[in-house]
DRENDO-1510 file (C-alpha; in Angstrom, 1 decimal, always signed):
<recs>
REC; n; res; u; v; w
REC; 1; MET; +18.4; -65.2; +89.9 .
REC; 2; THR; +18.0; -66.8; +86.5 .
REC; 3; ARG; +14.5; -68.0; +87.2 .
REC; 4; PHE; +13.5; -64.7; +88.7 .
REC; 5; ALA; +14.9; -62.7; +85.8 .
REC; 6; SER; +13.2; -64.9; +83.3 .
REC; 7; ARG; +9.9; -64.3; +85.0 .
REC; 8; PHE; +10.1; -60.5; +84.7 .
REC; 9; LEU; +12.0; -60.1; +81.4 .
REC; 10; ALA; +9.1; -60.9; +79.1 .
REC; 11; GLY; +7.0; -58.0; +80.4 .
REC; 12; PRO; +9.7; -55.3; +80.4 .
REC; 13; VAL; +11.0; -56.4; +76.9 .
REC; 14; LEU; +7.5; -56.1; +75.5 .
REC; 15; TRP; +7.1; -52.8; +77.2 .
REC; 16; ALA; +10.4; -51.7; +75.7 .
REC; 17; GLY; +9.2; -52.5; +72.2 .
REC; 18; LEU; +6.0; -50.3; +72.7 .
REC; 19; CYS; +7.7; -47.4; +74.5 .
REC; 20; GLY; +8.6; -44.2; +72.7 .
REC; 21; ILE; +6.4; -44.3; +69.6 .
REC; 22; CYS; +6.1; -41.0; +67.8 .
REC; 23; LEU; +6.0; -39.4; +64.3 .
REC; 24; TRP; +9.2; -38.9; +62.3 .
REC; 25; ALA; +10.3; -37.0; +59.3 .
REC; 26; PRO; +11.9; -39.0; +56.4 .
REC; 27; ARG; +15.4; -37.4; +56.1 .
REC; 28; PRO; +19.0; -38.7; +56.3 .
REC; 29; ALA; +20.0; -40.0; +59.7 .
REC; 30; ALA; +23.4; -40.5; +61.4 .
REC; 31; ALA; +24.2; -44.1; +62.4 .
REC; 32; ALA; +23.7; -45.2; +65.9 .
REC; 33; PRO; +26.8; -44.4; +68.0 .
REC; 34; GLU; +29.3; -47.2; +69.0 .
REC; 35; GLU; +28.1; -47.1; +72.6 .
REC; 36; ILE; +24.6; -46.3; +73.7 .
REC; 37; GLN; +25.0; -46.0; +77.5 .
REC; 38; VAL; +24.4; -43.6; +80.3 .
REC; 39; TYR; +27.5; -43.5; +82.5 .
REC; 40; GLU; +27.0; -44.3; +86.2 .
REC; 41; ASP; +29.4; -44.7; +89.2 .
REC; 42; ASP; +30.6; -48.2; +88.5 .
REC; 43; LEU; +34.3; -48.7; +88.6 .
REC; 44; VAL; +36.6; -51.7; +88.8 .
REC; 45; LYS; +38.8; -52.0; +91.9 .
REC; 46; PRO; +42.5; -50.9; +91.6 .
REC; 47; GLY; +44.3; -53.5; +89.6 .
REC; 48; GLY; +41.0; -55.0; +88.4 .
REC; 49; ILE; +40.3; -55.6; +84.7 .
REC; 50; GLY; +36.9; -55.3; +83.1 .
REC; 51; LEU; +35.4; -56.1; +79.7 .
REC; 52; ASP; +32.1; -54.7; +78.3 .
REC; 53; LEU; +30.7; -55.7; +74.9 .
REC; 54; HIS; +28.6; -52.9; +73.3 .
REC; 55; ASN; +26.2; -54.1; +70.6 .
REC; 56; ASN; +23.6; -52.2; +68.7 .
REC; 57; TYR; +21.6; -52.9; +65.6 .
REC; 58; VAL; +19.6; -50.4; +63.5 .
REC; 59; LEU; +16.2; -52.1; +62.9 .
REC; 60; SER; +14.9; -49.2; +60.9 .
REC; 61; GLY; +16.8; -46.1; +59.7 .
REC; 62; ALA; +18.0; -44.1; +56.7 .
REC; 63; SER; +19.2; -46.0; +53.7 .
REC; 64; LEU; +21.7; -43.2; +52.8 .
REC; 65; PRO; +24.8; -42.2; +54.8 .
REC; 66; ASP; +25.0; -38.7; +56.4 .
REC; 67; HIS; +28.3; -37.8; +54.7 .
REC; 68; PRO; +30.3; -39.0; +51.6 .
REC; 69; GLY; +32.1; -42.2; +52.3 .
REC; 70; GLY; +30.0; -42.9; +55.4 .
REC; 71; ALA; +28.1; -46.1; +56.2 .
REC; 72; ALA; +24.3; -46.1; +55.7 .
REC; 73; PRO; +22.6; -46.6; +59.1 .
REC; 74; GLU; +19.8; -49.0; +58.2 .
REC; 75; HIS; +20.5; -52.6; +59.2 .
REC; 76; ALA; +24.0; -51.7; +60.4 .
REC; 77; TYR; +25.3; -53.7; +63.4 .
REC; 78; ARG; +28.0; -52.2; +65.6 .
REC; 79; PHE; +30.1; -54.2; +67.9 .
REC; 80; THR; +32.5; -52.4; +70.3 .
REC; 81; PRO; +34.6; -54.3; +72.9 .
REC; 82; GLU; +35.6; -52.0; +75.8 .
REC; 83; PHE; +38.5; -53.1; +78.0 .
REC; 84; TYR; +39.2; -51.1; +81.2 .
REC; 85; TYR; +41.6; -51.2; +84.2 .
REC; 86; GLY; +41.4; -49.8; +87.7 .
REC; 87; LEU; +44.2; -47.3; +88.3 .
REC; 88; ALA; +43.1; -46.2; +91.7 .
REC; 89; PRO; +40.0; -46.4; +94.0 .
REC; 90; ASN; +38.3; -43.6; +92.1 .
REC; 91; LEU; +40.1; -43.7; +88.7 .
REC; 92; GLU; +39.7; -46.1; +85.7 .
REC; 93; VAL; +41.2; -46.2; +82.2 .
REC; 94; GLY; +39.6; -47.8; +79.3 .
REC; 95; VAL; +40.0; -48.4; +75.5 .
REC; 96; TYR; +37.3; -49.1; +72.8 .
REC; 97; VAL; +37.8; -50.9; +69.5 .
REC; 98; LEU; +35.1; -50.0; +67.0 .
REC; 99; SER; +33.8; -52.4; +64.4 .
REC; 100; GLU; +30.7; -52.6; +62.2 .
REC; 101; VAL; +28.9; -55.0; +59.9 .
REC; 102; GLU; +27.0; -53.0; +57.2 .
REC; 103; ARG; +23.8; -54.2; +55.6 .
REC; 104; ASP; +25.6; -55.6; +52.6 .
REC; 105; GLY; +27.8; -57.7; +54.9 .
REC; 106; THR; +30.9; -55.5; +54.7 .
REC; 107; THR; +32.8; -55.7; +57.9 .
REC; 108; THR; +35.1; -52.9; +59.0 .
REC; 109; VAL; +37.2; -52.0; +62.1 .
REC; 110; GLY; +36.5; -48.4; +62.5 .
REC; 111; GLY; +39.1; -47.1; +65.0 .
REC; 112; GLU; +40.0; -46.9; +68.7 .
REC; 113; LYS; +39.1; -44.6; +71.6 .
REC; 114; LEU; +40.8; -44.1; +75.0 .
REC; 115; ARG; +38.9; -42.9; +78.1 .
REC; 116; LEU; +39.7; -41.9; +81.6 .
REC; 117; LYS; +36.9; -42.0; +84.2 .
REC; 118; TYR; +36.9; -40.5; +87.7 .
REC; 119; ILE; +34.1; -40.9; +90.3 .
REC; 120; ALA; +34.5; -38.6; +93.4 .
REC; 121; PRO; +34.7; -40.4; +96.7 .
REC; 122; ARG; +31.6; -40.5; +98.9 .
REC; 123; ALA; +31.4; -39.6; +102.6 .
REC; 124; SER; +29.7; -42.9; +103.2 .
REC; 125; GLU; +28.1; -45.8; +101.2 .
REC; 126; ALA; +24.7; -44.4; +102.4 .
REC; 127; GLN; +25.3; -41.1; +100.6 .
REC; 128; PRO; +22.6; -41.1; +97.8 .
REC; 129; PHE; +24.3; -38.6; +95.5 .
REC; 130; TYR; +27.5; -39.1; +93.4 .
REC; 131; TRP; +29.3; -37.3; +90.7 .
REC; 132; GLY; +32.3; -37.8; +88.3 .
REC; 133; VAL; +33.8; -37.0; +85.0 .
REC; 134; ASN; +34.9; -39.0; +82.0 .
REC; 135; PHE; +37.3; -37.8; +79.2 .
REC; 136; GLU; +37.5; -39.6; +75.9 .
REC; 137; ILE; +39.6; -39.1; +72.8 .
REC; 138; GLY; +39.8; -41.3; +69.7 .
REC; 139; ARG; +40.5; -41.8; +66.0 .
REC; 140; VAL; +37.8; -43.3; +63.8 .
REC; 141; SER; +37.5; -44.1; +60.1 .
REC; 142; ASN; +35.5; -42.1; +57.5 .
REC; 143; ARG; +32.8; -44.8; +57.7 .
REC; 144; TYR; +32.0; -43.4; +61.2 .
REC; 145; ASP; +32.8; -39.7; +61.0 .
REC; 146; VAL; +34.2; -37.3; +58.4 .
REC; 147; ASN; +36.6; -36.0; +61.1 .
REC; 148; PRO; +39.0; -38.7; +62.2 .
REC; 149; TRP; +40.0; -37.3; +65.6 .
REC; 150; ASN; +37.4; -36.3; +68.2 .
REC; 151; ALA; +37.2; -35.8; +71.9 .
REC; 152; GLU; +34.5; -35.7; +74.6 .
REC; 153; LEU; +34.2; -34.5; +78.2 .
REC; 154; LYS; +31.4; -36.1; +80.1 .
REC; 155; GLY; +29.9; -34.9; +83.4 .
REC; 156; ILE; +28.3; -37.6; +85.5 .
REC; 157; ALA; +25.7; -37.1; +88.3 .
REC; 158; GLY; +23.5; -39.7; +90.0 .
REC; 159; TYR; +21.0; -40.1; +92.8 .
REC; 160; VAL; +20.0; -43.4; +94.3 .
REC; 161; ARG; +17.2; -43.7; +96.9 .
REC; 162; GLY; +15.4; -46.9; +97.6 .
REC; 163; PRO; +14.5; -48.7; +94.4 .
REC; 164; TRP; +14.8; -45.5; +92.3 .
REC; 165; LYS; +17.9; -44.4; +90.4 .
REC; 166; LEU; +18.3; -41.1; +88.6 .
REC; 167; VAL; +21.4; -40.5; +86.4 .
REC; 168; ALA; +22.4; -37.6; +84.2 .
REC; 169; ASN; +25.3; -37.1; +81.7 .
REC; 170; ALA; +26.3; -33.8; +80.2 .
REC; 171; ASN; +28.6; -34.4; +77.2 .
REC; 172; LEU; +30.7; -31.7; +75.4 .
REC; 173; ASP; +32.0; -33.0; +72.1 .
REC; 174; TRP; +34.5; -31.4; +69.8 .
REC; 175; THR; +36.7; -32.0; +66.8 .
REC; 176; VAL; +40.4; -32.5; +67.5 .
REC; 177; SER; +41.5; -32.8; +63.9 .
REC; 178; GLY; +39.7; -33.3; +60.5 .
REC; 179; PRO; +38.8; -31.8; +57.2 .
REC; 180; GLN; +35.4; -30.4; +58.4 .
REC; 181; PRO; +36.0; -29.4; +62.0 .
REC; 182; GLN; +32.7; -28.9; +63.9 .
REC; 183; LYS; +32.0; -26.4; +66.7 .
REC; 184; PRO; +31.7; -28.0; +70.2 .
REC; 185; THR; +28.3; -29.5; +70.7 .
REC; 186; LEU; +26.4; -30.3; +73.9 .
REC; 187; ASN; +24.5; -33.6; +74.5 .
REC; 188; LEU; +22.4; -34.4; +77.6 .
REC; 189; ASP; +21.6; -38.0; +78.5 .
REC; 190; PHE; +19.3; -39.2; +81.3 .
REC; 191; LYS; +18.3; -42.5; +82.9 .
REC; 192; VAL; +15.5; -43.3; +85.3 .
REC; 193; GLY; +15.5; -46.8; +86.8 .
REC; 194; TYR; +13.4; -48.8; +89.2 .
REC; 195; ALA; +14.7; -51.9; +90.9 .
REC; 196; LEU; +12.3; -54.9; +90.9 .
REC; 197; ALA; +14.9; -57.0; +92.8 .
REC; 198; LYS; +18.5; -56.8; +93.8 .
REC; 199; ASP; +19.8; -57.7; +90.3 .
REC; 200; LEU; +16.8; -56.7; +88.1 .
REC; 201; SER; +15.5; -53.2; +87.2 .
REC; 202; ILE; +13.6; -51.6; +84.4 .
REC; 203; GLY; +14.0; -48.0; +83.2 .
REC; 204; VAL; +14.1; -45.4; +80.5 .
REC; 205; GLU; +17.2; -43.8; +78.9 .
REC; 206; THR; +17.0; -40.7; +76.8 .
REC; 207; TYR; +19.8; -39.3; +74.6 .
REC; 208; ASN; +19.4; -35.7; +73.5 .
REC; 209; ASP; +21.7; -33.6; +71.2 .
REC; 210; ILE; +21.3; -29.9; +72.2 .
REC; 211; GLY; +23.5; -28.5; +69.4 .
REC; 212; ASP; +26.3; -26.0; +69.0 .
REC; 213; ALA; +26.3; -22.3; +69.4 .
REC; 214; HIS; +24.6; -21.8; +66.0 .
REC; 215; ASN; +21.7; -24.2; +66.3 .
REC; 216; PHE; +21.5; -24.5; +70.1 .
REC; 217; GLY; +18.1; -25.9; +71.2 .
REC; 218; ARG; +16.7; -26.6; +67.7 .
REC; 219; PHE; +15.6; -30.0; +68.6 .
REC; 220; SER; +14.1; -30.9; +65.2 .
REC; 221; GLN; +17.5; -30.7; +63.7 .
REC; 222; GLN; +19.2; -32.8; +66.4 .
REC; 223; GLN; +19.3; -36.4; +67.3 .
REC; 224; GLU; +16.9; -37.4; +70.0 .
REC; 225; ALA; +16.1; -40.9; +71.1 .
REC; 226; LEU; +14.2; -42.7; +73.9 .
REC; 227; TYR; +15.1; -46.2; +75.1 .
REC; 228; ALA; +13.2; -48.6; +77.3 .
REC; 229; VAL; +15.7; -50.7; +79.1 .
REC; 230; VAL; +16.2; -53.7; +81.4 .
REC; 231; ASP; +19.2; -54.1; +83.6 .
REC; 232; THR; +20.0; -57.4; +85.2 .
REC; 233; SER; +22.8; -59.8; +86.2 .
REC; 234; ILE; +22.8; -63.5; +85.4 .
REC; 235; HIS; +25.7; -65.7; +86.7 .
REC; 236; GLY; +28.0; -62.7; +86.9 .
REC; 237; TRP; +27.2; -61.4; +83.5 .
REC; 238; ASP; +25.8; -57.8; +83.7 .
REC; 239; LEU; +23.2; -57.0; +81.0 .
REC; 240; ASN; +21.8; -53.7; +79.8 .
REC; 241; LEU; +19.2; -54.5; +77.1 .
REC; 242; GLY; +17.1; -51.9; +75.4 .
REC; 243; VAL; +14.9; -50.9; +72.4 .
REC; 244; GLY; +15.0; -47.3; +71.3 .
REC; 245; ARG; +12.9; -45.0; +69.1 .
REC; 246; GLY; +14.2; -41.9; +67.4 .
REC; 247; LEU; +12.2; -38.8; +68.3 .
REC; 248; SER; +13.4; -36.5; +65.6 .
REC; 249; GLY; +14.2; -36.6; +61.9 .
REC; 250; PRO; +18.0; -37.0; +62.0 .
REC; 251; THR; +17.8; -40.0; +64.4 .
REC; 252; ASP; +17.6; -43.7; +63.5 .
REC; 253; HIS; +13.9; -44.8; +63.8 .
REC; 254; TRP; +14.3; -48.1; +65.8 .
REC; 255; VAL; +17.5; -49.4; +67.4 .
REC; 256; ALA; +18.1; -52.5; +69.6 .
REC; 257; LYS; +21.1; -52.5; +72.0 .
REC; 258; ALA; +22.8; -54.8; +74.4 .
REC; 259; VAL; +25.7; -53.9; +76.7 .
REC; 260; ILE; +27.2; -57.1; +78.1 .
REC; 261; GLY; +29.5; -56.9; +81.1 .
REC; 262; VAL; +31.8; -60.0; +81.1 .
REC; 263; PRO; +32.9; -61.4; +84.5 .
REC; 264; PHE; +36.6; -60.8; +83.7 .
REC; 265; GLY; +38.9; -60.5; +86.7 .
REC; 266; PRO; +38.2; -58.8; +90.1 .
REC; 267; ARG; +35.4; -56.2; +90.1 .
</recs>
């Protein structure tokens, strides 16, 4: 697998760097989120333990924070370990620990989040469609968000046929507690992947804020980003690598990401 992956990675990574180029407006941007990932149907077995390492680095972004006391996005590196445990065949619990290294070298631990993920059982392994939900709640520092307590309900839907994979996430986010509570907002994320081999695929991920009831659908005011990605597995390590381009003014201009699945206990 290693030799095969090496053969194909150069092309997709170059393609990732060229994908998604568009014009942008020079205005303040929110920092890249702690996890840039489209949720799929993967779960650990009951009693199994998993560890994912979420990494992203803002190659080009705003030099000013989007709220007083926040961290400036440009050249910020976010590292988020995610530990998860299989509660049942279709149920998984996980916890995130957020950290960030800012462009001046300041390192902060930004909070914790807890999630519960459910994937509905399929009639058979050959069934191409799946669905599920994920609930997340957490506390973060002011460097990340002006409101410390926030929650998210995520709908998950996927379709796999032959080498093609189509996945969609619908995310409803709201403030649980904070000095500037926000109205619930909707976000839609999509992934299209094509398998070149059993453990190697290329694809596109797109992350799209739709807005709240007052600015619903005003895309120029929302964060929109397009990522070209490579998914592979090398010696049991699962890798989701991508380069993303912001498609609207409030979004970071260029971001590199890597989600690393560590072979940690039964999967």
